[in-house]
Structure formats: C-alpha cells, structure tokens
Residue frames as qw, qx, qy, qz and C-alpha x, y, z in Angstrom:
[[0.568, -0.532, 0.626, 0.048, -8.96, 22.98, 9.10],
 [0.414, 0.494, -0.677, -0.355, -6.92, 21.03, 6.52],
 [0.952, -0.076, 0.082, -0.285, -8.12, 17.44, 6.12],
 [0.345, -0.524, 0.766, 0.138, -5.49, 14.80, 6.79],
 [0.570, 0.335, -0.590, -0.463, -5.07, 12.31, 3.94],
 [0.938, -0.117, 0.270, -0.183, -6.05, 8.67, 3.99],
 [0.103, 0.714, -0.680, -0.131, -2.79, 6.76, 3.53],
 [0.998, 0.048, -0.024, 0.020, -1.68, 3.37, 2.27],
 [0.295, -0.834, 0.448, 0.130, 1.86, 3.09, 3.65],
 [0.444, -0.332, 0.800, 0.228, 2.90, 0.02, 1.64],
 [0.798, 0.545, 0.175, -0.192, 2.53, -0.46, -2.10],
 [0.559, -0.292, 0.559, 0.538, 4.94, -1.52, -4.84],
 [0.623, 0.763, 0.125, -0.118, 5.54, -0.21, -8.35],
 [0.713, -0.203, 0.361, 0.566, 8.62, -0.93, -10.45],
 [0.227, 0.815, -0.143, -0.513, 9.86, 1.98, -12.55],
 [0.844, 0.534, -0.039, -0.027, 10.77, 1.17, -16.13],
 [0.259, 0.770, -0.552, 0.186, 14.45, 2.02, -15.51],
 [0.499, -0.424, 0.705, -0.272, 14.62, -0.53, -12.68],
 [0.897, 0.235, 0.329, -0.181, 12.99, -3.18, -14.86],
 [0.674, 0.695, -0.244, 0.061, 15.53, -2.57, -17.63],
 [0.057, -0.693, 0.677, -0.243, 18.41, -2.78, -15.15],
 [0.703, -0.200, 0.631, -0.261, 17.11, -6.11, -13.84],
 [0.879, 0.441, 0.135, -0.117, 16.89, -7.44, -17.40],
 [0.432, 0.762, -0.470, 0.108, 20.60, -6.79, -17.95],
 [0.395, -0.579, 0.668, -0.249, 21.62, -8.95, -15.01],
 [0.646, 0.219, -0.712, -0.167, 22.82, -12.56, -15.29],
 [0.345, -0.084, -0.833, 0.424, 22.56, -13.35, -11.57],
 [0.326, -0.721, -0.610, -0.039, 19.85, -12.86, -8.97],
 [0.476, 0.542, 0.560, -0.407, 17.96, -10.61, -8.84],
 [0.053, -0.213, 0.604, 0.766, 17.24, -10.69, -12.55],
 [0.647, 0.454, 0.306, -0.531, 14.39, -10.52, -15.03],
 [0.253, -0.028, 0.822, 0.510, 14.19, -12.81, -18.04],
 [0.147, -0.469, -0.597, -0.634, 11.58, -10.91, -20.01],
 [0.452, -0.541, 0.050, -0.708, 8.87, -10.54, -17.39],
 [0.886, -0.293, -0.359, 0.012, 9.90, -13.55, -15.29],
 [0.205, -0.820, 0.419, -0.332, 11.66, -12.68, -12.03],
 [0.860, 0.030, -0.466, 0.204, 14.39, -15.00, -10.78],
 [0.308, -0.761, 0.407, -0.401, 15.51, -14.89, -7.15],
 [0.283, 0.339, -0.879, 0.179, 17.72, -17.37, -5.32],
 [0.128, 0.001, 0.835, -0.535, 15.17, -18.05, -2.57],
 [0.550, 0.366, 0.390, -0.642, 11.87, -18.10, -4.48],
 [0.596, 0.348, 0.686, 0.232, 10.21, -19.89, -7.39],
 [0.182, 0.113, 0.403, 0.890, 10.23, -17.95, -10.69],
 [0.137, 0.618, 0.548, -0.546, 7.58, -15.24, -10.63],
 [0.302, 0.506, 0.548, 0.593, 5.65, -13.85, -13.60],
 [0.089, -0.404, -0.220, 0.883, 5.61, -10.07, -13.26],
 [0.277, 0.735, 0.598, 0.159, 2.56, -8.30, -14.68],
 [0.337, 0.087, 0.050, 0.936, 3.91, -5.01, -16.10],
 [0.211, -0.594, -0.402, -0.664, 0.41, -3.51, -16.18],
 [0.610, -0.653, -0.440, 0.092, 0.17, -3.90, -12.41],
 [0.571, -0.380, -0.103, 0.720, 3.09, -1.47, -11.96],
 [0.199, 0.528, 0.305, 0.767, 1.74, 1.48, -13.97],
 [0.184, -0.216, -0.505, 0.815, 1.65, 4.29, -11.42],
 [0.297, -0.021, -0.147, -0.943, -1.04, 6.33, -13.18],
 [0.609, -0.235, -0.646, -0.395, -3.39, 3.35, -13.21],
 [0.473, -0.242, -0.714, 0.456, -2.64, 2.69, -9.56],
 [0.009, 0.062, 0.260, -0.964, -3.53, 6.27, -8.69],
 [0.504, -0.154, -0.367, -0.766, -6.93, 5.88, -10.31],
 [0.651, -0.265, -0.711, -0.029, -7.54, 2.74, -8.28],
 [0.333, -0.149, -0.569, 0.737, -6.41, 4.39, -5.06],
 [0.230, -0.066, 0.016, -0.971, -8.80, 7.26, -5.65],
 [0.644, -0.228, -0.522, -0.510, -11.66, 4.78, -6.06],
 [0.670, -0.246, -0.655, 0.249, -10.58, 3.09, -2.82],
 [0.367, -0.905, -0.162, -0.143, -10.51, 6.40, -0.93],
 [0.747, -0.336, 0.025, 0.573, -6.71, 6.53, -0.62],
 [0.146, 0.985, -0.004, -0.088, -5.22, 10.02, -0.92],
 [0.070, 0.796, -0.601, 0.004, -1.55, 9.07, -0.53],
 [0.999, -0.018, 0.019, 0.029, 0.12, 5.75, -1.36],
 [0.210, -0.798, 0.551, 0.127, 3.76, 5.18, -0.44],
 [0.877, 0.395, -0.267, -0.062, 5.74, 3.04, -2.87],
 [0.635, -0.602, 0.484, 0.020, 8.27, 0.59, -1.52],
 [0.356, 0.546, -0.737, -0.179, 11.27, -1.06, -3.16],
 [0.950, -0.120, -0.185, -0.219, 10.78, -4.83, -3.16],
 [0.266, -0.726, 0.617, -0.144, 13.36, -5.78, -0.54],
 [0.892, -0.061, 0.447, -0.025, 13.05, -9.53, -1.27],
 [0.703, 0.691, -0.130, 0.103, 15.00, -8.70, -4.44],
 [0.814, -0.365, 0.022, 0.451, 18.04, -8.19, -2.23],
 [0.442, 0.765, 0.029, 0.468, 19.17, -5.00, -3.97],
 [0.311, -0.912, 0.163, -0.212, 20.18, -3.31, -0.72],
 [0.691, -0.552, 0.455, 0.104, 22.78, -6.00, 0.05],
 [0.835, 0.484, 0.070, 0.253, 24.32, -6.39, -3.40],
 [0.613, -0.168, 0.052, 0.770, 27.93, -5.29, -3.83],
 [0.013, 0.691, 0.153, -0.706, 27.99, -1.48, -4.12],
 [0.020, 0.312, -0.562, -0.765, 28.84, -1.47, -7.82],
 [0.082, -0.295, -0.892, -0.333, 25.81, -3.70, -8.51],
 [0.090, -0.647, -0.669, 0.355, 23.43, -1.98, -6.12],
 [0.107, -0.423, -0.012, 0.900, 24.17, 1.61, -7.20],
 [0.160, -0.008, -0.534, -0.830, 22.45, 1.65, -10.63],
 [0.302, -0.447, -0.825, -0.167, 19.43, -0.24, -9.29],
 [0.254, -0.601, -0.509, 0.562, 19.04, 2.11, -6.34],
 [0.034, -0.278, 0.175, 0.944, 19.48, 5.12, -8.61],
 [0.219, -0.227, -0.717, -0.622, 16.71, 3.80, -10.87],
 [0.308, -0.566, -0.748, 0.157, 14.49, 3.40, -7.82],
 [0.209, -0.584, -0.308, 0.722, 15.04, 6.89, -6.45],
 [0.027, -0.065, 0.417, 0.906, 14.68, 8.50, -9.87],
 [0.121, -0.509, -0.816, -0.247, 11.06, 7.37, -9.75],
 [0.160, -0.617, -0.496, 0.589, 10.29, 10.13, -7.24],
 [0.010, -0.322, 0.224, 0.920, 10.65, 12.77, -9.98],
 [0.205, -0.149, -0.749, -0.612, 7.88, 11.05, -11.96],
 [0.161, -0.458, -0.840, 0.242, 5.37, 10.83, -9.12],
 [0.157, -0.521, -0.234, -0.806, 2.40, 13.13, -9.05],
 [0.409, -0.324, 0.400, -0.754, 0.14, 14.08, -6.20],
 [0.899, -0.118, -0.006, -0.423, -1.10, 11.01, -4.41],
 [0.951, 0.061, -0.218, 0.210, 2.15, 9.04, -4.42],
 [0.209, -0.865, 0.446, -0.099, 5.29, 9.09, -2.33],
 [0.765, 0.361, -0.516, 0.135, 8.38, 6.94, -1.94],
 [0.766, -0.607, 0.182, 0.108, 10.30, 5.08, 0.73],
 [0.256, 0.787, -0.561, -0.016, 14.04, 5.60, 0.20],
 [0.993, -0.099, -0.014, 0.059, 16.28, 2.53, 0.17],
 [0.208, -0.843, 0.482, 0.114, 19.93, 2.32, 1.28],
 [0.751, 0.372, -0.535, 0.112, 22.88, 0.36, 0.03],
 [0.731, -0.648, 0.110, -0.185, 23.91, -1.63, 3.08],
 [0.914, 0.056, -0.112, 0.386, 27.27, -3.19, 2.18],
 [0.447, -0.056, -0.112, 0.886, 29.10, 0.16, 2.23],
 [0.022, 0.835, 0.543, -0.085, 26.41, 2.66, 3.27],
 [0.285, 0.298, 0.097, 0.906, 26.79, 6.14, 1.78],
 [0.160, -0.611, -0.628, 0.454, 25.19, 8.15, 4.57],
 [0.006, 0.414, -0.079, -0.907, 25.56, 11.49, 2.79],
 [0.211, -0.053, -0.703, -0.677, 23.77, 10.15, -0.26],
 [0.242, -0.469, -0.847, 0.053, 21.07, 8.72, 1.98],
 [0.084, -0.543, -0.367, 0.751, 20.58, 12.10, 3.66],
 [0.127, 0.251, -0.361, -0.889, 20.19, 13.72, 0.25],
 [0.263, -0.204, -0.832, -0.445, 17.65, 11.12, -0.87],
 [0.205, -0.528, -0.755, 0.331, 15.62, 11.47, 2.32],
 [0.024, -0.498, -0.150, 0.854, 15.44, 15.21, 1.65],
 [0.002, -0.098, -0.663, -0.742, 13.93, 14.77, -1.81],
 [0.528, 0.084, 0.153, -0.831, 10.35, 16.04, -2.20],
 [0.819, 0.099, -0.342, -0.450, 8.07, 13.03, -2.24],
 [0.572, 0.121, -0.765, 0.268, 10.33, 10.83, -0.09],
 [0.585, -0.629, -0.077, -0.507, 8.54, 10.13, 3.18],
 [0.704, -0.573, 0.398, -0.132, 10.94, 7.81, 4.98],
 [0.144, 0.553, -0.814, -0.100, 13.48, 5.01, 4.81],
 [0.958, -0.038, -0.039, -0.283, 12.89, 1.33, 4.15],
 [0.025, -0.565, 0.823, -0.043, 15.24, -1.41, 5.33],
 [0.734, 0.006, -0.633, -0.246, 15.03, -5.19, 4.90],
 [0.776, -0.557, 0.115, -0.272, 14.22, -7.18, 8.01],
 [0.945, 0.075, -0.133, 0.288, 17.24, -9.35, 7.20],
 [0.382, 0.586, -0.291, 0.652, 19.48, -6.42, 8.12],
 [0.255, -0.486, 0.454, -0.702, 18.32, -6.46, 11.77],
 [0.773, -0.142, -0.575, -0.228, 17.75, -10.10, 12.69],
 [0.713, -0.419, -0.442, 0.348, 19.39, -9.84, 16.10],
 [0.278, -0.928, -0.097, 0.229, 20.58, -7.09, 18.46],
 [0.526, -0.410, 0.378, 0.642, 24.13, -7.14, 17.08],
 [0.362, 0.389, 0.593, 0.605, 22.86, -6.70, 13.52],
 [0.059, -0.909, -0.396, -0.117, 20.62, -3.86, 14.67],
 [0.433, -0.766, 0.094, 0.466, 23.61, -2.17, 16.29],
 [0.474, -0.088, 0.517, 0.708, 25.51, -2.41, 12.97],
 [0.176, 0.607, 0.605, 0.484, 22.52, -0.95, 11.14],
 [0.234, -0.773, -0.421, 0.413, 22.02, 1.85, 13.66],
 [0.217, -0.406, 0.190, 0.867, 24.10, 4.50, 11.79],
 [0.010, -0.241, -0.687, -0.686, 21.83, 4.05, 8.76],
 [0.247, -0.684, -0.684, -0.054, 18.69, 4.26, 10.88],
 [0.327, -0.590, -0.250, 0.694, 20.11, 7.29, 12.67],
 [0.118, 0.012, 0.391, 0.913, 20.10, 9.21, 9.39],
 [0.260, -0.532, -0.655, -0.470, 16.32, 8.78, 9.27],
 [0.441, -0.653, -0.511, 0.344, 16.00, 9.66, 12.94],
 [0.311, -0.357, -0.003, 0.881, 18.03, 12.85, 12.48],
 [0.058, -0.121, -0.488, -0.862, 15.86, 13.78, 9.47],
 [0.439, 0.151, 0.503, -0.729, 12.68, 13.12, 11.51],
 [0.626, 0.211, -0.507, -0.554, 11.66, 10.48, 8.97],
 [0.838, -0.211, 0.395, -0.312, 10.13, 7.10, 9.82],
 [0.041, 0.392, -0.891, -0.227, 11.56, 3.70, 8.92],
 [0.887, 0.088, -0.022, -0.453, 9.63, 0.84, 7.32],
 [0.306, -0.379, 0.872, 0.042, 10.95, -2.66, 8.04],
 [0.781, 0.347, -0.175, -0.488, 10.07, -4.84, 5.05],
 [0.925, -0.104, 0.357, 0.081, 10.79, -8.55, 4.43],
 [0.015, 0.712, -0.590, -0.380, 14.12, -9.17, 2.77],
 [0.533, 0.345, -0.702, -0.323, 15.38, -12.01, 0.56],
 [0.919, -0.223, 0.135, -0.294, 14.13, -15.51, 1.33],
 [0.349, -0.498, 0.785, 0.123, 16.60, -18.29, 2.00],
 [0.483, 0.254, -0.705, -0.453, 16.82, -20.91, -0.78],
 [0.851, -0.162, 0.256, -0.429, 14.51, -23.87, -0.16],
 [0.357, -0.373, 0.847, 0.130, 15.90, -27.41, -0.14],
 [0.289, 0.269, 0.879, 0.269, 13.18, -28.59, -2.52],
 [0.080, -0.374, -0.475, -0.792, 10.37, -27.23, -4.70],
 [0.003, -0.391, -0.646, 0.656, 7.86, -25.16, -2.74],
 [0.203, 0.776, 0.583, 0.125, 4.59, -23.42, -3.61],
 [0.294, 0.584, 0.088, 0.752, 4.79, -19.81, -4.76],
 [0.399, -0.804, -0.084, -0.434, 3.30, -18.61, -1.46],
 [0.846, -0.247, -0.353, 0.314, 5.89, -20.42, 0.67],
 [0.446, 0.172, -0.261, 0.838, 8.34, -17.54, 1.32],
 [0.237, -0.498, -0.050, -0.833, 5.52, -15.15, 2.25],
 [0.780, -0.486, -0.168, -0.357, 4.28, -17.58, 4.92],
 [0.900, -0.245, -0.170, 0.318, 7.62, -18.85, 6.23],
 [0.589, 0.118, -0.087, 0.795, 10.68, -16.68, 5.60],
 [0.010, 0.590, 0.115, 0.799, 8.96, -13.30, 5.61],
 [0.596, -0.716, -0.153, -0.329, 7.11, -13.60, 8.94],
 [0.855, -0.314, -0.159, 0.382, 10.16, -15.19, 10.58],
 [0.474, 0.299, -0.032, 0.827, 12.39, -12.32, 9.42],
 [0.202, -0.661, -0.111, -0.714, 9.94, -9.71, 10.64],
 [0.763, -0.607, -0.204, -0.090, 9.51, -11.42, 13.99],
 [0.782, -0.139, -0.139, 0.592, 13.26, -11.62, 14.52],
 [0.256, 0.438, 0.029, 0.861, 13.64, -7.96, 13.58],
 [0.447, -0.706, -0.177, -0.520, 10.89, -7.00, 16.00],
 [0.831, -0.498, -0.176, 0.174, 12.50, -8.94, 18.84],
 [0.625, 0.118, -0.074, 0.768, 15.85, -7.31, 18.03],
 [0.047, -0.599, -0.078, -0.796, 14.13, -3.95, 18.26],
 [0.686, -0.647, -0.243, -0.229, 12.50, -5.00, 21.55],
 [0.825, -0.314, -0.154, 0.445, 15.92, -5.80, 23.00],
 [0.555, -0.237, 0.086, 0.793, 18.08, -2.98, 21.64],
 [0.308, 0.592, 0.447, 0.596, 16.26, -0.61, 19.34],
 [0.169, -0.927, -0.264, -0.205, 14.91, 2.14, 21.53],
 [0.594, -0.686, 0.088, 0.411, 18.12, 2.55, 23.54],
 [0.563, -0.005, 0.410, 0.718, 20.06, 2.99, 20.27],
 [0.047, 0.306, 0.434, 0.846, 17.55, 5.28, 18.56],
 [0.013, -0.356, -0.692, 0.628, 15.41, 7.04, 21.16],
 [0.307, 0.471, 0.122, -0.818, 13.45, 9.27, 18.73],
 [0.113, 0.140, -0.787, -0.591, 13.01, 6.99, 15.73],
 [0.731, 0.204, 0.274, -0.590, 9.52, 6.18, 14.47],
 [0.013, 0.279, -0.917, -0.284, 9.54, 2.67, 13.06],
 [0.778, 0.170, 0.105, -0.596, 6.90, 0.59, 11.28],
 [0.311, -0.202, 0.919, 0.133, 6.99, -3.17, 10.79],
 [0.511, 0.143, -0.516, -0.673, 5.32, -4.53, 7.67],
 [0.681, -0.103, -0.675, -0.263, 2.77, -7.34, 7.88],
 [0.689, -0.644, -0.023, -0.331, 2.14, -6.82, 11.60],
 [0.131, -0.694, 0.687, -0.171, 5.78, -7.68, 12.39],
 [0.478, 0.150, -0.860, -0.093, 5.09, -11.31, 11.52],
 [0.698, -0.544, -0.317, -0.341, 2.67, -11.30, 14.50],
 [0.517, 0.193, -0.612, 0.566, 5.64, -11.19, 16.87],
 [0.214, -0.348, 0.370, -0.835, 3.85, -8.99, 19.46],
 [0.812, -0.246, -0.205, -0.487, 1.25, -11.74, 19.90],
 [0.789, 0.015, -0.549, 0.276, 3.99, -13.77, 21.57],
 [0.098, -0.687, 0.321, -0.645, 4.07, -11.33, 24.49],
 [0.816, -0.468, 0.152, -0.303, 2.98, -13.95, 27.04],
 [0.960, 0.064, -0.062, 0.267, 5.63, -16.42, 25.90],
 [0.395, 0.642, -0.257, 0.605, 8.18, -13.58, 25.85],
 [0.401, -0.676, 0.309, -0.536, 7.42, -12.80, 29.47],
 [0.951, -0.268, 0.091, -0.128, 7.43, -16.48, 30.43],
 [0.883, 0.223, -0.079, 0.404, 10.89, -16.91, 28.91],
 [0.557, -0.553, -0.092, 0.613, 12.35, -13.89, 30.69],
 [0.419, 0.357, 0.323, 0.770, 12.26, -11.39, 27.85],
 [0.044, -0.397, -0.327, 0.857, 10.20, -8.84, 29.75],
 [0.255, 0.707, 0.631, 0.195, 7.40, -6.74, 28.35],
 [0.221, -0.217, -0.031, 0.950, 7.53, -3.10, 29.38],
 [0.339, 0.617, 0.310, -0.639, 5.20, -0.37, 28.22],
 [0.646, 0.595, 0.438, 0.193, 3.89, -0.15, 24.67],
 [0.404, -0.251, 0.244, 0.845, 6.40, 1.82, 22.57],
 [0.324, 0.766, 0.368, -0.417, 4.46, 4.78, 21.20],
 [0.198, 0.717, -0.415, -0.523, 6.87, 5.24, 18.29],
 [0.167, -0.130, 0.940, 0.267, 6.45, 1.70, 16.94],
 [0.644, 0.317, 0.036, -0.695, 3.77, 1.00, 14.31],
 [0.427, -0.001, 0.895, 0.128, 2.49, -2.08, 12.49],
 [0.453, 0.305, -0.305, -0.780, 1.07, -2.16, 8.98],
 [0.718, 0.058, 0.515, -0.465, -1.61, -4.61, 7.99],
 [0.514, 0.444, -0.534, -0.504, -0.76, -6.03, 4.54],
 [0.487, 0.092, -0.849, -0.184, -2.17, -9.53, 3.87],
 [0.115, -0.175, -0.855, 0.474, -3.94, -9.68, 7.24],
 [0.326, -0.483, -0.504, -0.638, -7.61, -9.34, 8.06],
 [0.509, -0.657, -0.054, -0.554, -10.02, -9.03, 11.01],
 [0.892, -0.399, -0.203, 0.068, -8.73, -11.83, 13.24],
 [0.715, 0.052, -0.172, 0.676, -5.05, -10.92, 13.15],
 [0.085, 0.537, -0.022, 0.839, -5.68, -7.16, 13.32],
 [0.616, -0.650, -0.139, -0.423, -8.08, -7.54, 16.25],
 [0.883, -0.309, -0.206, 0.287, -5.56, -9.72, 18.09],
 [0.534, 0.245, -0.127, 0.799, -2.80, -7.15, 17.52],
 [0.198, -0.663, -0.060, -0.719, -4.99, -4.32, 18.78],
 [0.779, -0.579, -0.202, -0.128, -5.49, -6.23, 22.02],
 [0.816, -0.213, -0.105, 0.527, -1.71, -6.25, 22.55],
 [0.450, 0.020, 0.065, 0.890, -0.36, -2.97, 21.09],
 [0.101, 0.601, 0.365, -0.704, -3.51, -0.83, 21.01],
 [0.512, 0.749, 0.420, -0.017, -5.50, 0.88, 18.29],
 [0.068, 0.950, -0.137, -0.271, -3.04, 3.74, 17.79],
 [0.396, -0.524, 0.660, 0.365, -0.20, 1.53, 16.55],
 [0.594, 0.269, 0.732, 0.199, -1.93, 0.00, 13.51],
 [0.200, 0.590, -0.229, -0.748, -1.60, 1.57, 10.04],
 [0.818, 0.448, 0.286, -0.219, -3.09, 0.57, 6.72],
 [0.025, -0.545, 0.695, 0.469, -0.86, -1.11, 4.15],
 [0.848, 0.312, 0.083, -0.419, -2.08, -3.09, 1.16],
 [0.513, -0.332, 0.716, 0.339, 1.10, -4.50, -0.46],
 [0.692, 0.663, 0.212, -0.192, -0.43, -3.87, -3.90],
 [0.712, 0.133, -0.322, -0.609, -0.05, -5.46, -6.44],
 [0.305, 0.211, -0.924, 0.098, 1.01, -8.58, -4.52],
 [0.088, -0.385, -0.857, 0.332, -1.99, -8.55, -2.17],
 [0.132, -0.632, -0.462, -0.608, -5.36, -6.83, -2.02],
 [0.122, -0.299, 0.415, -0.851, -6.36, -4.27, 0.63],
 [0.414, -0.384, -0.825, -0.034, -8.66, -5.71, 3.28],
 [0.356, -0.588, 0.044, -0.725, -11.19, -4.07, 5.58],
 [0.163, 0.115, -0.875, 0.441, -10.70, -5.36, 9.14],
 [0.457, -0.492, -0.601, -0.434, -14.36, -4.61, 9.79],
 [0.447, -0.296, -0.609, 0.585, -13.70, -3.12, 13.21],
 [0.068, -0.828, -0.476, 0.288, -15.87, -0.04, 12.83],
 [0.340, 0.868, 0.148, 0.330, -15.78, 3.48, 11.44],
 [0.323, -0.917, 0.233, -0.012, -13.67, 4.96, 14.24],
 [0.742, -0.338, 0.482, 0.321, -11.03, 2.27, 13.85],
 [0.671, 0.511, 0.376, 0.383, -11.04, 2.68, 10.08],
 [0.120, 0.970, -0.023, 0.210, -10.33, 6.41, 10.45],
 [0.522, -0.742, 0.406, 0.112, -7.48, 5.68, 12.86],
 [0.816, -0.010, 0.495, 0.297, -6.10, 3.00, 10.53],
 [0.578, 0.575, 0.368, 0.447, -6.15, 5.09, 7.36],
 [0.113, 0.877, 0.082, 0.461, -5.75, 8.66, 8.62],
 [0.429, -0.867, 0.174, -0.184, -4.75, 9.38, 12.21],
 [0.840, -0.394, 0.305, 0.217, -2.21, 6.64, 12.79],
 [0.736, 0.367, 0.207, 0.530, -0.37, 7.06, 9.46],
 [0.072, 0.917, -0.019, 0.391, -0.22, 10.81, 10.16],
 [0.576, -0.765, 0.286, -0.040, 1.59, 10.10, 13.44],
 [0.884, -0.036, 0.300, 0.356, 3.91, 7.57, 11.77],
 [0.595, 0.546, 0.205, 0.553, 4.91, 9.98, 9.02],
 [0.081, 0.770, -0.003, 0.633, 4.88, 13.26, 10.93],
 [0.295, 0.055, -0.660, 0.689, 5.25, 12.48, 14.62],
 [0.429, -0.404, -0.018, -0.808, 3.08, 14.00, 17.29],
 [0.373, -0.197, 0.734, -0.532, 1.21, 12.53, 20.22],
 [0.629, -0.057, -0.622, -0.462, -0.61, 9.24, 19.93]]
C-alpha cells in the first residue's frame, strides 16, 4: 500500500522573479533592497536566505515533512491590486511551480479586481498546484463571500481545496510593534471570514473543501457565544479544515474539543513562524500531518 505523505499545508517562499517585481514598485507592496514596505505594517527586513526552496526542502526532510505547500503572502495585497499591477506579480508567483521539485507544491492565487476565471482554471490544472488561496479580506461578510463565490466555484469544480489566508492589515494610527498585525488584524480577518462561511458558505458552495489558516483566528471557540447571540451552531462541517500555524498545545486542544480531531491540519507558516508539536500524542500527530491533510487535498471520508 502506498504511504500517504506527511504534509505542511502552509509555508512561504518568494521566487526571485517576484522579488525583482516588488523592487520595481514605488507604492505598496514594494521592496527597497530587502526591506518590505506595506501600508498596514512596519517595515520588515526580508531574509533572502530564508526563501531558498532547496534549503527549505532539506529542512522539511529533517522535520519529517514529505510535501510542503507554498503560499503567496496575501498580506502583500497582490490579489487586490489593479489588474495591470497584479498580473506580472501573479505571473511571477505561478511561474515558481515549474521550478519546484518533489516535496513542494503551490497554492494558486487569483486576481480579484477583475477575476480571469479561465486563467484561474488553467493555473489550478498545472502540475504541482494543489489548490487555491484567497485573502480573508475578500470574504469578511456574507455579501463579500457571495461576490467571491464565482472564484471559489472554480476550485470547487476542479475538486481543489481553498486556503483562506490573512490579507493586508489596516494602517495603524500610531507606531506599533512588528507583531501587532499578526495578533490583531490577522485573527480578526480570519474570524470574520469564518463567520461569513458559517452563515453563507456551504449553501453557495456545497462541495468545496476549505481550510482556514491559523485556526480561523480561533473563531470556532466562540461557539457558545454564537449560540447565545442567535447565530446557531449546527453540525460540524466535514469539509472545513483548520491549520495550526503559530499555535501550540492549548489552542489546538481547545479547537479539537469544538471541531474534532479530523478537522485539524499541520501548517508551519515558515519562515515567519516555527512548526510546533501540539504534544497530543502519536495518533493525533499522524492525523495532523498525514490523514487530515490527505482529506483536505484529495477529499474522501473523514
């Protein structure tokens, strides 16, 4: 019997062509040398060595990861740039798939201002592309999710999953620590996207497998308050998954108590965070790294 791979569903690596495109820009998102400038975040020093895919593969092998899926950094806001600005950046991102060897795959990324659904279908069909990523900022309420639904339907029709990743942070009114967006904007975006999905998602896209980064900002842990406020609960959605990046034993254990073991998948967010062992036992570790990602990426009963 063929062994299923251990999977990290959420890593980042910037291809050289994308870096060069960002260095030509005079407005956000832009790189000044190796310093990233975004409207909603403090300047960030990018370590080019941390984005070398071959080096990452060696590390993954040491960590027991057979397949790592690379994600476009949605906080850059590339998906919602004007089409003429987004196109070369998105092309540079998708061209990376031709350079990937065994052990790496890619999440496709759409242009969202004027979505080219035919181009998206073609990109989802590329060998090495495992699904579609969208920024949480594109589905912050049920109406936004309804507008996004034609894009998500392309993934559904292709039997590919969707990863919901934090999008651009809102500009702060004063200086904030570098970690501020990751602890304020990002979880809030993910929580709003999860609640939008709770209200409208499954009726719009009955077959879509969807995964929320960073445990959906812990939104499912608000299930008691949701019920108390009249939002209802319903059965656990067996096609919704939650990846673990930046969280450890306490948060993961709490999520399991609400959504079950089968919904949790391993994501590290390398190189921006380190993978963590939830310490919940060998059986859970196998589900986290192997069984659950297999169901996210390929479907099947869970």
